[in-house]
N, C-alpha and C positions, 0 to 999 in steps of 0.2 A: 404441503410437502414441496420441495424444490424439484422442478422437472429435470429429467435427464437429457443430456445431449451426447451423442456418440463420441464426439471429439474430446470430451473432458478427460477421460482416462488416458488417451494418447498425449494430450497436452501435458499432463503430469509426468508421464513416462519420458517424454522428450526433455523435460526439465530435470530428469534424474530423480523423480519422486515416485515412490510406489503408490499406486492409486487405491488406497483403502476406502472403505465405505464412508468414513468420516471426512477424509480428504476430498473425495468426490462431492460430497454434500457441500463442503466449504467452497470448492472451486465453482460449483454450479450457482451457489448463492451470490458469489462475487460477480460472475458473468451476468446473471439475471438482473442484478442491481444496477448495472451500468457504471459509468465513471463516477467515482466518489472517493471520499476520504473516510476510512474506517478507524475507529478506535477498537481495541479488543472488547471493551465493555459494551459498546453500542452494537457491534457485530454479534456478540454473544446473545444479546436480546433479540436481534433480527433472526438469528438461527433458531432460537427457542420459539419465536412466533411462527416460524415455518416448520415447526415440529421436528427440528433437528436438535436433539438433546445431547449436549456435550459440556464438559466442565470448562470453566473460564480458562484454566491452565492449558487445556487442549487447544482452545481457540488461540491463545497467546502463542503457543508453540507452533501451531500450524501456520499462522500469519507470518511469524518469523522465518519458518522453513520456506514458505513461498517467496518471501522477500529475498532470502539468501539465494534462491534459485532463479530470481529475476522475474517472477510472476507478479510481484507487487513492488512498490517502492516505499521505503521508509522515509518519513518526513518528520524530523525532530524540531520542536520549538520549545525551548526551555527544558523542563523535565518531562514533557509530554511527547509521545510518538503516535503519529497517524500512519496508516498504510494506504497508499494511493494506488488505485486500480489502473491509473493511466501510467503505463510503463515507458512511454515516449519521453525523451529528455525534455524537461520543462521545469518551471519554477512556480512559486506560490505566494499568494497574499495571505496574511494572517491577521484577523480582526482581533485586536487586543481586548475589546470589550466583550464580544460574544464568544470568543474562543474558536470561531469558525475559520477553517482553512479552505482555500479554493485555488484552483489552477489559474495562473496568469494566462489569459488567452492570447492568441496571435503571436506576434514577434516577441521573442524572449530577451530579457536583459543579457548583456554581454559583460563578462568579467575580464578585465585586462590587467596585465602586470602581475600575474600570479608568480609567486616565488618558485624557485626550483625545489622539487621535493628532496627530502633527506637522501643521502646515498643509499642505493639499492632499492629505492621505492619509486612508484609511478603514481601520478595523479589519475584517479579513476573518474572523477567528476567534481562538479562544483554545484552545490545546492544554494539557491538564493531564496530567502524568505523575506518578503517585504511586509513589515508590520504596518497596519493601517488602523484608523479609528474614524468614525463619523464625526464631522465638524458640528 
């Protein structure tokens, strides 16, 4: 079972999320697992291993809800989405062979010359994914 921490419920409330039992279990598992990149399927297995039984649809919905609230970051590469537990602005390497994604450490790439957004819109951020492969 995933251990409780008093601040988990408050963290959810501050993000505008009602702290249900399932959501508390998810936020605790995320916190205890440290910085990493989750797929809904792999995280569903992780929760089941920790005796937190919930449907895969609930895991998908909860991770998306947490990302919408800023508790996770979505990282999309092709048709696949990961949920990054590191919410600080940063970019990623993607290994084309293994399918592994990881944070770019240290100084981050800078994107220059961005176009103006369409009228009435603002740029919220830029995600850089650098595709790599072992030589």
